[in-house]
Backbone as a printed PyTorch tensor [residue, N CA C, xyz], in Angstrom:
tensor([[[-10.4060, -44.7880,  -7.1170],
         [ -9.6160, -43.7320,  -7.6860],
         [ -8.1510, -43.7880,  -7.5240]],

        [[ -7.4060, -43.4980,  -8.8350],
         [ -6.1840, -43.3610,  -8.9120],
         [ -5.5370, -42.0250,  -9.4090]],

        [[ -4.3860, -41.6840,  -8.9760],
         [ -3.8170, -40.5750,  -9.0740],
         [ -2.6510, -40.8560, -10.1490]],

        [[ -1.9680, -39.5460, -11.1020],
         [ -0.8730, -39.6050, -11.5820],
         [ -0.3110, -38.2450, -11.4060]],

        [[  1.0260, -38.3620, -11.7180],
         [  1.6640, -37.2230, -11.1580],
         [  2.8010, -36.8930, -12.1440]],

        [[  3.0390, -35.6890, -12.8530],
         [  3.9680, -35.0760, -13.8020],
         [  4.4880, -34.2840, -12.6710]],

        [[  5.8890, -34.2390, -12.9420],
         [  6.8640, -33.3690, -12.1320],
         [  7.6780, -32.7890, -13.2080]],

        [[  7.9310, -31.3460, -12.8770],
         [  8.6730, -30.5000, -13.6980],
         [  9.8880, -29.9850, -12.5860]],

        [[ 11.0290, -30.1270, -12.9920],
         [ 12.1460, -29.5070, -12.3150],
         [ 12.9500, -28.6370, -13.3360]],

        [[ 13.0560, -27.3450, -12.4350],
         [ 13.7810, -26.1700, -13.3220],
         [ 15.1250, -25.9070, -12.3150]],

        [[ 16.1980, -25.7640, -12.9460],
         [ 17.4850, -25.2710, -12.1970],
         [ 17.5120, -24.2680, -12.8270]],

        [[ 17.7460, -22.9070, -11.5030],
         [ 17.9240, -21.7090, -12.4970],
         [ 19.3990, -21.1420, -11.9000]],

        [[ 19.7350, -20.1870, -12.5970],
         [ 21.3030, -19.4820, -12.5790],
         [ 20.8020, -18.3720, -11.4840]],

        [[ 21.9360, -17.4680, -11.0560],
         [ 21.4220, -16.7760, -10.1460],
         [ 20.7780, -15.6040, -10.3070]],

        [[ 20.2570, -15.5580, -11.6910],
         [ 19.7060, -14.2200, -12.1810],
         [ 18.3070, -14.8780, -12.1030]],

        [[ 17.8280, -16.0440, -11.8780],
         [ 16.5030, -16.8750, -11.8970],
         [ 16.3000, -16.9400, -13.5360]],

        [[ 17.3390, -17.2780, -14.4840],
         [ 17.1160, -17.7790, -15.9220],
         [ 17.2890, -19.3190, -15.7200]],

        [[ 16.3970, -20.0910, -16.3750],
         [ 16.4290, -21.3700, -16.5610],
         [ 17.8230, -22.1830, -17.0550]],

        [[ 18.5390, -22.7790, -16.5380],
         [ 19.5010, -23.4930, -17.0450],
         [ 19.2710, -24.8450, -17.5990]],

        [[ 18.5940, -25.6660, -16.6260],
         [ 18.1690, -27.0380, -17.1810],
         [ 16.8820, -27.2510, -16.7720]],

        [[ 16.1720, -27.7730, -17.4020],
         [ 14.7040, -28.1680, -17.3030],
         [ 14.8270, -29.5810, -17.5100]],

        [[ 14.0180, -30.4160, -16.6990],
         [ 13.6330, -31.8300, -16.7040],
         [ 12.1910, -31.9930, -16.6130]],

        [[ 11.7380, -33.4720, -16.5820],
         [ 10.2850, -33.7440, -16.4310],
         [ 10.4360, -35.3370, -16.1560]],

        [[  9.5710, -35.4910, -15.0620],
         [  9.2990, -37.0780, -14.6850],
         [  7.7210, -37.3390, -14.7110]],

        [[  7.4850, -38.4100, -15.5510],
         [  6.1410, -39.0020, -15.5900],
         [  6.3840, -40.4310, -15.4790]],

        [[  6.2610, -40.8120, -14.1600],
         [  6.2670, -42.2980, -13.9640],
         [  5.7720, -43.0250, -14.3130]],

        [[  4.3870, -42.6830, -14.8300],
         [  3.1860, -43.6010, -15.2510],
         [  3.4880, -43.8150, -16.8290]],

        [[  4.2160, -42.8370, -17.2940],
         [  4.6690, -43.0890, -18.8550],
         [  6.0680, -43.3600, -18.8870]],

        [[  6.6180, -43.8300, -17.8840],
         [  8.1140, -44.4110, -18.0520],
         [  9.0830, -43.1520, -18.5680]],

        [[  8.4400, -42.1630, -18.1040],
         [  9.5540, -40.9280, -17.9770],
         [ 10.3610, -40.7370, -16.7410]],

        [[ 11.5090, -40.5750, -16.4540],
         [ 12.3460, -40.2250, -15.5350],
         [ 13.5010, -39.1410, -15.8360]],

        [[ 13.2160, -37.8660, -15.3250],
         [ 14.3380, -36.8590, -15.3450],
         [ 14.6850, -36.5820, -16.8030]],

        [[ 13.8590, -36.5570, -17.5430],
         [ 14.2360, -36.6650, -19.0260],
         [ 14.5110, -35.2320, -19.2290]],

        [[ 15.6220, -34.6880, -20.1900],
         [ 15.9990, -33.5620, -20.1890],
         [ 14.9850, -32.5510, -21.2380]],

        [[ 14.7510, -31.4190, -20.9290],
         [ 14.2410, -30.6200, -22.0020],
         [ 14.7620, -29.3320, -22.1960]],

        [[ 14.4900, -28.5540, -23.3430],
         [ 15.1570, -27.4220, -23.6180],
         [ 13.8750, -26.0600, -23.1850]],

        [[ 12.6850, -26.9800, -23.3220],
         [ 11.7510, -25.6260, -23.3770],
         [ 10.4230, -26.3240, -23.0050]],

        [[  9.5960, -25.9630, -22.1810],
         [  8.2490, -26.1160, -21.2930],
         [  7.0510, -24.8720, -21.7660]],

        [[  6.2600, -25.3250, -22.4630],
         [  4.9680, -24.3920, -22.4410],
         [  3.7100, -25.1440, -21.7610]],

        [[  3.1640, -24.7620, -20.8690],
         [  2.5220, -25.2950, -19.9210],
         [  0.9860, -24.5050, -19.7360]],

        [[ -0.0530, -24.6580, -20.4100],
         [ -1.3870, -23.8420, -20.0870],
         [ -2.3430, -24.6430, -19.0530]],

        [[ -2.9040, -23.7850, -18.0430],
         [ -3.8250, -24.6460, -17.3160],
         [ -5.1420, -23.6120, -17.2760]],

        [[ -6.0040, -24.2800, -17.5050],
         [ -7.2260, -23.4130, -17.6220],
         [ -7.8560, -23.4730, -16.2630]],

        [[ -8.1370, -22.0130, -15.6750],
         [ -8.8120, -21.6150, -14.5030],
         [-10.2880, -21.4470, -14.3820]],

        [[-10.9200, -22.3780, -14.1020],
         [-12.3140, -22.3730, -14.2190],
         [-13.0190, -20.9910, -13.7140]],

        [[-12.5470, -20.8560, -12.3450],
         [-13.0380, -19.7260, -11.5560],
         [-12.8200, -18.2620, -12.3670]],

        [[-11.8870, -18.0950, -12.5520],
         [-11.4570, -16.6640, -13.3570],
         [-11.9460, -16.8700, -14.9710]],

        [[-12.0900, -18.0800, -15.4210],
         [-12.2770, -18.2250, -16.6690],
         [-11.2600, -17.7490, -17.6600]],

        [[ -9.7790, -18.0780, -17.4780],
         [ -8.7090, -17.5260, -17.9200],
         [ -7.8590, -18.6970, -18.3520]],

        [[ -6.8950, -18.6190, -18.9850],
         [ -5.7570, -19.4020, -18.9330],
         [ -4.6000, -19.3230, -18.2470]],

        [[ -4.1080, -19.9840, -17.5380],
         [ -2.6730, -19.3790, -16.5530],
         [ -1.5990, -20.2960, -17.5330]],

        [[ -0.3390, -19.7740, -17.5180],
         [  0.5510, -20.2890, -18.5040],
         [  2.0210, -20.1850, -17.8090]],

        [[  2.5620, -21.3380, -17.8260],
         [  4.0210, -21.3090, -17.5060],
         [  5.0650, -21.5310, -18.9830]],

        [[  5.7780, -20.3910, -19.6230],
         [  6.7250, -20.7660, -20.6400],
         [  8.0490, -20.6880, -20.1630]],

        [[  8.6060, -21.5630, -20.1810],
         [ 10.2080, -21.5980, -19.8120],
         [ 11.0040, -22.3150, -20.8940]],

        [[ 12.1020, -21.7450, -20.9680],
         [ 13.2720, -22.3280, -21.9470],
         [ 14.4650, -21.9740, -21.4650]],

        [[ 15.4600, -22.7340, -21.6380],
         [ 16.8450, -22.7050, -21.1100],
         [ 17.3970, -21.7990, -22.0870]],

        [[ 18.7200, -21.3510, -21.4870],
         [ 19.2480, -20.0860, -22.0280],
         [ 19.7990, -20.6010, -23.3800]],

        [[ 20.1390, -22.0870, -23.5060],
         [ 21.1620, -22.5240, -24.6720],
         [ 20.2300, -23.0730, -25.6200]],

        [[ 18.7420, -22.9000, -25.1770],
         [ 17.5660, -23.1800, -26.4540],
         [ 18.0340, -22.5900, -28.0160]],

        [[ 18.6040, -23.3200, -28.7990],
         [ 18.7570, -22.5420, -29.9720],
         [ 17.4550, -22.4840, -30.5310]],

        [[ 17.7920, -20.8900, -31.2150],
         [ 16.5670, -20.4220, -32.0680],
         [ 15.8590, -21.3320, -33.0960]],

        [[ 16.6720, -21.8400, -33.8690],
         [ 16.0830, -22.7990, -34.7370],
         [ 14.9400, -23.5610, -34.2850]],

        [[ 15.3810, -24.4440, -33.0830],
         [ 14.7330, -25.7460, -32.3610],
         [ 13.6900, -24.9530, -31.5500]],

        [[ 13.6100, -23.4810, -31.3010],
         [ 12.5130, -22.9910, -30.7510],
         [ 11.4100, -22.5240, -31.9130]],

        [[ 11.8900, -22.1530, -32.8820],
         [ 10.7990, -22.2700, -34.2110],
         [  9.8910, -23.2510, -34.6940]],

        [[ 11.1110, -24.5980, -34.3450],
         [ 10.3420, -25.8940, -34.7710],
         [  9.3960, -26.6000, -33.5680]],

        [[  9.9010, -26.0310, -32.2530],
         [  8.9100, -26.2030, -31.3640],
         [  7.6520, -25.5100, -31.4150]],

        [[  7.7490, -24.6260, -31.7910],
         [  6.3940, -23.5560, -31.8910],
         [  5.7400, -24.3520, -32.7510]],

        [[  6.2440, -24.3850, -33.8970],
         [  5.5180, -24.9380, -34.9280],
         [  4.7670, -26.2760, -34.8610]],

        [[  5.5020, -27.1890, -33.9620],
         [  5.0660, -28.3580, -33.8710],
         [  4.0310, -28.5610, -32.5490]],

        [[  4.1570, -27.6090, -32.0050],
         [  3.0170, -27.4390, -30.7580],
         [  1.6110, -26.6680, -31.3220]],

        [[  1.7930, -25.8810, -32.3840],
         [  0.5290, -25.1730, -32.8060],
         [  0.1930, -26.0770, -33.6210]],

        [[  0.8920, -27.1940, -34.0710],
         [  0.0960, -28.2960, -35.2030],
         [ -0.8090, -29.2270, -33.8390]],

        [[ -0.0360, -29.6240, -32.6150],
         [ -0.7440, -30.5300, -31.9620],
         [ -1.7640, -29.6710, -31.0940]],

        [[ -1.6370, -28.3410, -31.1740],
         [ -2.8050, -27.7500, -30.6450],
         [ -4.3400, -27.9800, -31.6820]],

        [[ -3.9300, -27.7450, -32.5940],
         [ -5.1230, -27.9200, -33.9050],
         [ -5.4870, -29.5420, -33.8640]],

        [[ -4.6650, -30.3050, -33.6930],
         [ -5.1870, -31.4560, -33.4540],
         [ -6.0310, -31.8080, -32.3140]],

        [[ -5.7530, -31.4250, -31.0080],
         [ -6.3350, -31.0240, -29.6930],
         [ -7.7270, -30.3430, -29.8470]],

        [[ -7.7930, -29.3880, -30.4860],
         [ -8.6430, -28.7120, -30.6400],
         [ -9.9980, -29.3260, -31.3820]],

        [[ -9.7020, -30.1660, -32.1330],
         [-10.5160, -31.0580, -33.3200],
         [-11.1640, -31.8670, -32.1870]],

        [[-10.0140, -32.7020, -31.5480],
         [-10.5630, -33.7770, -30.6000],
         [-11.3990, -33.1210, -29.4340]],

        [[-11.2830, -32.3030, -29.2560],
         [-12.3320, -31.5270, -27.9470],
         [-13.4620, -30.8270, -28.3360]],

        [[-13.4110, -30.3200, -29.8970],
         [-14.6940, -29.7020, -29.9700],
         [-15.4550, -30.5640, -31.7480]],

        [[-14.6590, -31.2510, -32.1060],
         [-14.8360, -31.7720, -33.4460],
         [-15.4090, -30.5630, -34.5350]],

        [[-14.9600, -29.3770, -34.2930],
         [-15.0880, -28.1870, -35.0970],
         [-13.8510, -28.3120, -36.5010]],

        [[-14.5730, -29.1390, -37.5200],
         [-13.7400, -29.2510, -38.8820],
         [-13.2980, -28.1930, -39.4010]],

        [[-14.0320, -27.1150, -39.4660],
         [-13.8460, -25.9270, -40.2360],
         [-12.7730, -24.9780, -39.6570]],

        [[-12.7780, -24.7760, -38.4780],
         [-11.6590, -24.1640, -37.6650],
         [-10.5020, -24.8460, -37.5320]],

        [[-10.7280, -26.0450, -37.4660],
         [ -9.4390, -26.9480, -37.4560],
         [ -8.6770, -26.7600, -38.7030]],

        [[ -9.2770, -26.4910, -39.7640],
         [ -8.8430, -26.7740, -41.0610],
         [ -8.1010, -25.2330, -41.1050]],

        [[ -8.6810, -24.3000, -40.5560],
         [ -8.1450, -22.5540, -40.6560],
         [ -6.9470, -23.1360, -39.8350]],

        [[ -6.8540, -23.2570, -38.5940],
         [ -5.6730, -23.6480, -37.5520],
         [ -4.8070, -24.2680, -38.4080]],

        [[ -4.7700, -25.3300, -39.2950],
         [ -3.8450, -25.9670, -39.9300],
         [ -3.2350, -25.0210, -40.8560]],

        [[ -4.2320, -24.6360, -41.5690],
         [ -3.8170, -23.6450, -42.7110],
         [ -2.6640, -22.6580, -42.2530]],

        [[ -2.7440, -22.3130, -40.9260],
         [ -1.9610, -21.3800, -40.3440],
         [ -0.7370, -21.7920, -40.1350]],

        [[ -0.7050, -23.1080, -39.5280],
         [  0.3390, -23.8150, -39.4190],
         [  1.3770, -24.1900, -40.4680]],

        [[  0.5570, -24.1910, -41.5060],
         [  1.2330, -24.3950, -43.0560],
         [  2.0860, -22.7590, -43.1970]],

        [[  1.2860, -21.8670, -43.0280],
         [  1.6550, -20.7310, -43.4340],
         [  3.1610, -20.4800, -42.3260]],

        [[  2.7290, -20.7040, -41.0730],
         [  3.8560, -20.3130, -40.1990],
         [  5.1970, -21.0740, -40.6630]],

        [[  4.9360, -22.3350, -40.8620],
         [  6.0750, -23.1540, -41.3440],
         [  6.9590, -22.6650, -42.4610]],

        [[  5.9100, -22.0800, -43.6660],
         [  6.3350, -21.7680, -44.7200],
         [  7.4080, -20.3820, -44.4320]],

        [[  6.6980, -19.4480, -43.6630],
         [  7.3640, -18.1720, -43.5380],
         [  8.7890, -18.3580, -42.7040]],

        [[  8.8710, -19.2780, -41.8900],
         [ 10.0010, -19.5590, -40.9170],
         [ 10.9120, -20.5350, -42.0140]],

        [[ 10.3950, -21.0180, -42.8580],
         [ 11.1700, -21.8850, -43.7600],
         [ 11.4060, -23.3820, -43.0820]],

        [[ 10.5740, -23.7350, -42.4580],
         [ 10.4760, -25.0250, -41.7310],
         [ 10.3870, -25.9800, -42.5320]],

        [[  9.4190, -26.0780, -43.5730],
         [  9.0910, -27.0290, -44.6580],
         [ 10.1400, -26.8810, -46.2020]],

        [[ 10.8240, -28.0250, -46.1970],
         [ 11.5970, -27.9090, -47.5310],
         [ 10.5470, -28.1740, -48.8220]]])
């Protein structure tokens, strides 16, 4: 049995607001890669609920945050399909992603 480790590093200012985020995943060849935002969800099987860590640096541009959310929603739709094979709900999720992008004027 082998293990793999993903490490998140958060530098905080005096008010505990993230100034710098970086991550390392040695198995993937990533070493101290800078990030401006991190959304992490973990399923707690005992309590049957999602635990979350949502962080972004104070210099994360709003337009990039909108793009980040859109791309995350699209990726979640893809993951949902791979996990459930539910074509109908995946299509509904993709429709919402298109609507989200349209309303935020992300697609030209």
